[in-house]
C-alpha positions as CSV (number, residue, x, y, z in Angstrom):
1,M,97.7,-6.4,54.4
2,G,99.7,-9.2,52.7
3,F,100.3,-10.8,56.1
4,S,96.6,-10.5,56.9
5,I,95.7,-12.2,53.6
6,V,98.1,-15.1,54.2
7,L,96.9,-15.5,57.8
8,A,93.3,-15.4,56.8
9,R,93.6,-17.9,53.9
10,Y,96.1,-20.4,55.4
11,G,95.5,-20.0,59.1
12,T,92.8,-21.3,61.4
13,F,90.6,-18.9,63.5
14,H,92.8,-19.9,66.4
15,Q,96.0,-18.9,64.6
16,F,94.4,-15.7,63.4
17,A,93.5,-14.7,67.0
18,T,97.1,-15.5,68.1
19,F,99.0,-13.8,65.4
20,S,96.7,-10.8,65.1
21,N,97.1,-10.2,68.9
22,A,100.8,-10.3,68.3
23,V,100.5,-7.6,65.7
24,I,98.4,-5.5,68.1
25,S,101.3,-5.9,70.5
26,M,103.7,-4.7,67.8
27,N,101.7,-1.4,67.7
28,L,103.1,-0.7,71.1
29,L,106.6,-0.9,69.6
30,N,105.5,1.4,66.8
31,I,104.4,4.0,69.4
32,M,107.8,3.7,71.2
33,I,109.8,4.5,68.0
34,D,107.7,7.4,66.8
35,P,110.3,10.2,66.4
36,S,107.7,12.9,65.9
37,I,107.0,13.1,69.7
38,Y,110.4,14.9,70.0
39,G,109.4,17.5,67.5
40,I,105.9,18.0,68.9
41,A,107.2,18.4,72.5
42,M,109.9,20.8,71.5
43,K,107.6,22.8,69.2
44,H,110.1,22.2,66.3
45,E,112.9,24.2,67.9
46,Y,115.9,22.0,68.5
47,N,117.6,22.4,71.9
48,S,120.2,20.1,73.5
49,I,118.7,20.2,77.0
50,Q,115.1,19.8,75.7
51,F,116.2,16.8,73.6
52,K,118.0,15.1,76.4
53,S,115.0,15.7,78.8
54,I,112.6,14.1,76.4
55,F,115.1,11.2,75.8
56,L,115.3,10.7,79.6
57,M,111.5,10.5,79.7
58,H,111.5,8.0,76.8
59,I,114.0,5.7,78.6
60,M,112.1,5.9,81.9
61,V,108.7,5.1,80.3
62,S,110.3,2.2,78.3
63,A,111.9,0.7,81.4
64,L,108.6,1.0,83.3
65,L,106.7,-0.7,80.5
66,A,109.3,-3.5,80.2
67,V,109.2,-4.2,84.0
68,L,105.3,-4.3,83.9
69,L,105.4,-6.7,81.0
70,F,107.9,-9.0,82.7
71,F,105.8,-9.2,85.9
72,S,102.5,-9.6,84.1
73,A,103.7,-11.9,81.3
74,L,101.8,-14.9,82.4
75,F,98.5,-13.0,82.7
76,V,99.0,-11.1,79.4
77,S,100.0,-14.3,77.5
78,K,96.8,-16.1,78.5
79,A,94.6,-13.0,77.7
80,L,96.2,-12.6,74.3
81,F,96.4,-16.3,73.5
82,V,100.2,-16.1,72.9
83,D,103.1,-17.9,74.5
84,V,104.7,-16.2,77.5
85,L,108.0,-16.2,75.7
86,V,106.5,-13.8,73.2
87,I,105.7,-11.3,75.9
88,Y,109.2,-11.5,77.3
89,S,110.6,-10.8,73.9
90,I,108.3,-7.7,73.5
91,A,109.5,-6.4,76.9
92,L,113.2,-6.8,75.8
93,S,112.4,-5.1,72.5
94,I,110.9,-2.1,74.3
95,L,114.2,-1.4,76.1
96,M,116.0,-0.8,72.8
97,L,113.6,1.6,71.2
98,P,114.3,5.0,72.9
99,W,117.7,5.1,71.2
100,Q,116.2,4.3,67.8
101,A,113.5,7.0,68.1
102,A,116.1,9.6,69.3
103,M,118.4,8.8,66.4
104,Q,115.6,8.9,63.9
105,F,114.5,12.3,65.2
106,K,117.9,13.7,64.5
107,S,117.8,12.2,61.0
108,E,114.4,13.8,60.4
109,K,115.7,17.2,61.6
110,I,118.3,17.1,58.8
111,G,115.7,16.1,56.2
112,S,116.1,12.3,56.1
113,F,112.4,11.6,56.5
114,W,112.2,8.9,53.8
115,G,115.3,7.1,55.3
116,N,113.3,6.7,58.5
117,V,110.3,5.4,56.5
118,I,112.5,2.8,54.9
119,T,113.9,1.8,58.3
120,E,110.5,1.3,59.8
121,T,109.2,-0.5,56.7
122,G,112.2,-2.8,56.8
123,Q,111.5,-3.6,60.5
124,I,107.9,-4.4,59.8
125,A,108.8,-6.5,56.7
126,V,111.2,-8.6,58.7
127,F,108.6,-9.3,61.4
128,Y,105.9,-10.3,58.8
129,L,108.2,-12.5,56.7
130,I,109.2,-14.5,59.8
131,S,105.5,-14.7,60.9
132,I,104.3,-15.8,57.4
133,F,107.0,-18.5,57.3
134,S,105.9,-19.8,60.7
135,I,102.2,-19.9,59.7
136,I,102.9,-21.9,56.6
137,Y,105.7,-24.2,57.8
138,L,105.6,-24.4,61.6
139,D,103.2,-25.4,64.4
140,G,102.6,-25.0,68.1
141,V,105.8,-24.2,70.2
142,D,107.9,-23.6,67.1
143,Q,105.5,-20.7,66.1
144,S,106.0,-19.1,69.5
145,Y,109.8,-19.3,69.1
146,A,109.5,-17.8,65.6
147,L,107.3,-14.9,66.9
148,S,109.7,-14.2,69.8
149,F,112.7,-14.1,67.4
150,A,110.8,-11.8,65.0
151,F,110.2,-9.2,67.8
152,I,113.8,-9.2,68.9
153,L,115.3,-9.1,65.4
154,R,112.9,-6.3,64.4
155,S,114.1,-4.0,67.2
156,C,117.8,-4.9,66.7
157,L,117.6,-4.2,63.0
158,G,115.9,-0.8,63.6
159,L,118.5,0.1,66.2
160,A,121.4,-0.9,64.0
161,I,120.1,1.0,60.9
162,A,119.3,4.2,63.0
163,Y,122.8,4.2,64.4
164,Y,124.4,3.7,60.9
165,R,122.4,6.6,59.5
166,S,122.8,9.0,62.5
167,G,126.5,8.2,63.3
168,E,126.1,8.9,67.1
169,I,124.6,7.4,70.2
170,P,122.2,9.9,71.9
171,R,123.0,10.8,75.5
172,T,120.6,11.7,78.3
173,V,120.7,14.1,81.3
174,F,119.7,13.4,84.9
175,F,120.3,16.9,86.4
176,G,119.1,20.3,85.2
177,I,116.5,18.9,82.9
178,N,113.9,21.0,81.1
179,R,110.8,20.2,83.1
180,E,108.4,21.7,80.5
181,S,109.8,19.5,77.7
182,Y,109.9,16.5,80.0
183,F,106.2,16.7,81.1
184,N,104.9,17.8,77.7
185,S,106.4,14.8,76.1
186,L,105.3,12.6,78.9
187,A,101.7,13.7,78.4
188,I,101.8,13.1,74.7
189,F,103.4,9.6,75.3
190,V,100.7,8.7,77.8
191,V,98.0,9.7,75.2
192,N,99.6,7.4,72.6
193,L,99.8,4.6,75.1
194,M,96.2,5.0,76.1
195,G,95.3,4.8,72.4
196,F,97.2,1.5,72.3
197,S,95.4,0.2,75.4
198,N,92.1,1.1,73.7
199,S,93.0,-1.1,70.7
200,L,93.9,-3.9,73.2
201,A,90.5,-3.6,75.0
202,A,88.5,-5.5,72.4
203,P,90.5,-8.7,72.2
204,L,91.0,-8.8,76.0
205,I,87.3,-8.3,76.9
206,I,85.8,-10.4,74.1
207,G,88.4,-13.1,74.6
208,A,87.6,-13.4,78.3
209,N,83.8,-13.4,77.8
210,L,83.1,-14.9,74.4
211,S,85.6,-17.1,72.4
212,Q,88.9,-17.1,70.6
213,K,87.0,-17.2,67.3
214,S,85.2,-14.0,68.3
215,V,88.6,-12.4,68.9
216,A,89.7,-13.5,65.4
217,I,86.6,-12.0,63.8
218,V,86.9,-8.7,65.6
219,N,90.7,-8.4,64.9
220,W,90.0,-9.3,61.2
221,S,87.4,-6.5,61.0
222,V,89.5,-3.9,62.7
223,S,92.6,-4.6,60.5
224,N,90.5,-4.3,57.3
225,A,89.0,-1.0,58.6
226,Q,92.5,0.2,59.3
227,Y,93.6,-0.5,55.7
228,V,90.9,1.9,54.5
229,Q,92.2,4.6,56.9
230,Q,95.9,4.2,55.9
231,P,95.9,6.7,53.0
232,I,94.8,9.6,55.2
233,L,97.1,8.6,58.1
234,I,100.1,8.5,55.7
235,L,99.1,11.8,54.1
236,N,98.8,13.3,57.6
237,R,102.4,12.3,58.5
238,Y,103.7,13.6,55.2
239,L,102.0,16.9,55.7
240,F,103.0,17.2,59.4
241,P,105.6,19.9,58.9
242,K,103.2,22.0,56.9
243,L,100.3,21.5,59.2
244,S,102.3,22.7,62.1
245,K,102.8,26.1,60.5
246,S,99.4,26.5,58.8
247,T,96.7,29.1,59.5
248,N,93.1,28.2,60.4
249,D,92.1,28.6,56.7
250,N,94.8,26.2,55.6
251,F,93.7,23.7,58.2
252,S,90.2,24.0,56.8
253,K,91.4,23.2,53.3
254,V,93.5,20.2,54.5
255,Y,90.6,18.8,56.4
256,L,88.4,19.2,53.3
257,C,90.8,17.2,51.2
258,L,91.4,14.6,53.9
259,I,87.7,13.9,54.4
260,G,86.9,13.9,50.7
261,L,89.7,11.3,50.2
262,Y,88.6,9.2,53.1
263,V,84.9,9.0,52.5
264,G,85.5,8.2,48.8
265,I,87.7,5.2,49.6
266,L,85.4,4.1,52.4
267,G,82.2,4.1,50.4
268,V,83.6,2.2,47.4
269,F,85.3,-0.4,49.6
270,A,82.0,-0.9,51.5
271,L,80.1,-1.4,48.3
272,F,82.3,-4.2,47.0
273,S,83.4,-5.6,50.3
274,K,81.7,-9.0,49.8
275,E,83.4,-9.6,46.5
276,F,86.7,-8.3,47.9
277,I,86.4,-10.6,51.0
278,S,85.6,-13.8,49.0
279,I,88.4,-13.2,46.5
280,V,91.1,-12.0,48.8
281,F,90.5,-13.5,52.3
282,G,88.4,-16.6,51.4
283,V,84.7,-17.6,51.6
284,K,85.0,-18.6,55.3
285,W,85.1,-14.9,56.2
286,L,81.9,-14.0,54.3
287,P,79.5,-14.6,57.2
288,Y,81.3,-11.8,59.1
289,A,81.2,-9.1,56.3
290,N,78.3,-7.4,58.2
291,I,80.6,-6.9,61.2
292,L,83.2,-5.2,59.0
293,L,80.6,-2.9,57.3
294,L,79.1,-1.8,60.6
295,L,82.6,-1.1,61.9
296,L,83.3,1.0,58.8
297,L,80.1,3.0,59.5
298,T,81.4,4.0,63.0
299,T,84.7,5.3,61.4
300,V,83.0,8.0,59.3
301,L,84.1,10.6,61.8
302,V,87.8,9.5,62.0
303,P,89.1,12.2,59.6
304,L,88.0,14.8,62.1
305,S,90.7,13.6,64.5
306,V,93.6,13.1,62.1
307,P,95.3,16.5,62.5
308,T,93.5,17.5,65.6
309,G,96.4,16.4,67.8
310,V,98.7,18.7,65.8
311,I,96.5,21.7,66.2
312,A,96.1,21.1,69.9
313,N,99.8,20.8,70.6
314,I,100.7,23.8,68.5
315,S,98.1,26.0,70.1
316,G,98.9,24.8,73.6
317,K,95.7,22.7,74.1
318,S,97.4,19.3,74.5
319,K,95.6,18.9,77.9
320,I,92.3,18.8,76.0
321,I,93.4,15.8,73.9
322,F,94.8,14.1,77.1
323,S,91.5,14.6,79.0
324,I,89.3,13.5,76.1
325,S,91.5,10.5,75.4
326,I,91.0,9.3,79.0
327,I,87.2,9.8,78.7
328,R,87.1,8.1,75.3
329,I,89.0,5.0,76.5
330,G,87.0,4.7,79.7
331,L,83.8,5.1,77.7
332,F,84.8,2.4,75.2
333,W,85.9,-0.1,77.9
334,T,82.8,0.5,80.0
335,S,80.4,0.3,77.1
336,L,82.1,-2.9,75.8
337,V,81.9,-4.7,79.1
338,I,78.2,-3.7,79.6
339,F,77.2,-4.8,76.1
340,V,79.1,-8.1,76.4
341,K,77.4,-8.8,79.8
342,L,74.0,-8.1,78.0
343,D,74.8,-11.1,75.8
344,L,74.9,-9.1,72.6
345,G,77.8,-11.1,71.2
346,I,80.4,-9.7,68.8
347,I,78.1,-6.8,67.9
348,S,78.9,-5.4,71.4
349,F,82.2,-4.2,69.9
350,I,80.5,-2.2,67.2
351,F,78.1,-0.5,69.7
352,A,81.0,0.4,72.0
353,Q,83.1,1.7,69.1
354,A,80.3,3.9,67.8
355,I,79.8,5.5,71.3
356,A,83.5,6.2,71.6
357,E,83.9,7.6,68.0
358,L,81.3,10.3,68.7
359,L,83.9,12.0,71.0
360,H,85.8,13.0,67.8
361,I,83.3,15.7,67.2
362,V,83.5,16.9,70.8
363,T,87.4,17.0,70.6
364,F,87.3,18.8,67.3
365,F,85.0,21.6,68.7
366,L,87.1,22.0,71.9
367,V,90.4,22.3,69.9
368,N,89.2,24.5,67.0
369,K,85.5,25.5,67.1
370,Q,85.6,27.8,64.0
371,T,87.2,25.1,61.8
372,A,84.9,22.4,63.2
373,L,81.8,24.4,62.2
374,K,83.0,25.0,58.7
375,I,83.9,21.3,58.1
376,L,80.7,19.9,59.6
377,Q,78.5,22.3,57.7
378,R,80.1,21.6,54.4
379,Y,80.6,17.8,54.8
380,A,77.4,16.8,56.6
381,L,76.0,15.7,53.2
382,I,79.1,13.7,52.4
383,I,79.0,11.9,55.7
384,F,75.3,11.1,55.2
385,C,76.1,9.9,51.7
386,T,78.9,7.6,53.0
387,S,76.6,6.2,55.6
388,W,74.0,5.4,53.0
389,I,76.5,3.7,50.7
390,I,77.6,1.4,53.6
391,I,74.0,0.6,54.6
392,L,73.1,-0.4,51.0
393,P,75.4,-3.5,51.0
394,L,74.1,-4.6,54.4
395,Y,70.7,-4.8,52.8
396,L,71.9,-6.5,49.7
397,Y,73.8,-9.1,51.8
398,S,70.5,-10.3,53.1
399,Q,70.1,-11.9,49.6
400,V,71.0,-15.6,49.4
401,E,73.6,-15.2,46.6
402,S,75.4,-12.3,45.0
403,N,74.0,-12.3,41.5
404,I,74.6,-10.1,38.4
405,A,71.6,-7.8,39.3
406,I,73.2,-7.0,42.7
407,I,76.6,-6.4,41.2
408,L,75.0,-4.0,38.7
409,I,73.2,-2.1,41.5
410,K,76.5,-1.8,43.4
411,S,78.3,-0.5,40.3
412,L,75.6,2.1,39.6
413,A,75.6,3.1,43.3
414,A,79.4,3.4,43.2
415,V,79.4,5.7,40.2
416,L,76.7,7.9,41.7
417,Y,78.5,8.0,45.0
418,V,81.9,9.0,43.5
419,F,80.1,11.7,41.5
420,L,78.4,13.1,44.5
421,V,81.5,13.1,46.7
422,S,83.6,14.7,44.0
423,V,81.0,17.5,43.3
424,M,80.6,18.3,47.0
425,S,84.3,18.2,47.7
426,I,85.2,20.5,44.8
427,S,82.4,22.9,45.7
428,S,83.4,23.0,49.4
429,L,87.0,23.5,48.5
430,K,86.2,26.4,46.1
431,R,84.2,28.1,48.8
432,S,87.0,27.6,51.3
433,I,89.6,29.1,49.0
């Protein structure tokens, strides 16, 4: 968020589009170093052959992605408004990551979860510090060199720390592999990669059909919406070991807590988004506050999907997640292209996102119908309440200036909203217990 603030305040729309697309590319690296894929695919039972089979899959996928990036570097660089050198550096970085992820998985197995968190946080911090320096002090080609260096240093640092903490270099196996582990992990990896491609769809399609400024606005809105989602995503990863061993009743309670937390943060942020934007990001972003609010409205159903993947993999329903992910991405890309061709402008992204997010409910029902019914029945009012609290600022923003009366209305609405969410959350949790 600190990087986004610096970029928004000191950078131009052109720079925001370039650097935010680079950050989206970094999400690919985050997928490649996620150690939890080893635990999910092995169903939390460590076995040397299983581990080596998954590691082999990881290396092969990384090599394939690196080769694809090398050969499509010119096209990708133009589409993302970044220098071709940056794409080459991302491809080289990918080749290092299977070893880091494997070593981090071994560390997590012996209880070093927070050590891995520190490692990944350090990698991200190095990337952002170099990027911020280049935004403030560099221009043009020098910024591209700095970005490329940031990607390479990020991966080298993570690899070095992971080796220091694990003390051994993981080995793979080419014969006698465990096919079930290999293909289960491959399916999970493909789902994660499709999720990444989905986040890449908006800047690619909008950049090709609208303008670089439109890409900057969409990326800015998406990044702010993600900040609101971070608390439940972090909580989900922290609760991952417990979630994997829970009963349906426990899942229901966890869902209730996650949704109550999310909609509470979402509603309050939406109410005061205009003041937050002007103070933090600068007044030049105020005309696009409505885009951010509409995007937040489409994410009301996100908590339904947070632990759904865990439930599906533990209960042997990972194929459902795989199939729905393909449908969701195809629906999003198709909808976005259609709406853009209809000359709806940036709002095309919001409509496409809303259509795709509705599949969260479908996925939830297919994976765990009983839990889905409980949650939707008890939280329908909270979702409605959240929607109203986001729509209210959209109406108030039609005013010429934000005066004291509007701020008082927002404050009263926030108090009422928090009270309603708290009462309904506590009541639903008591009934669940």
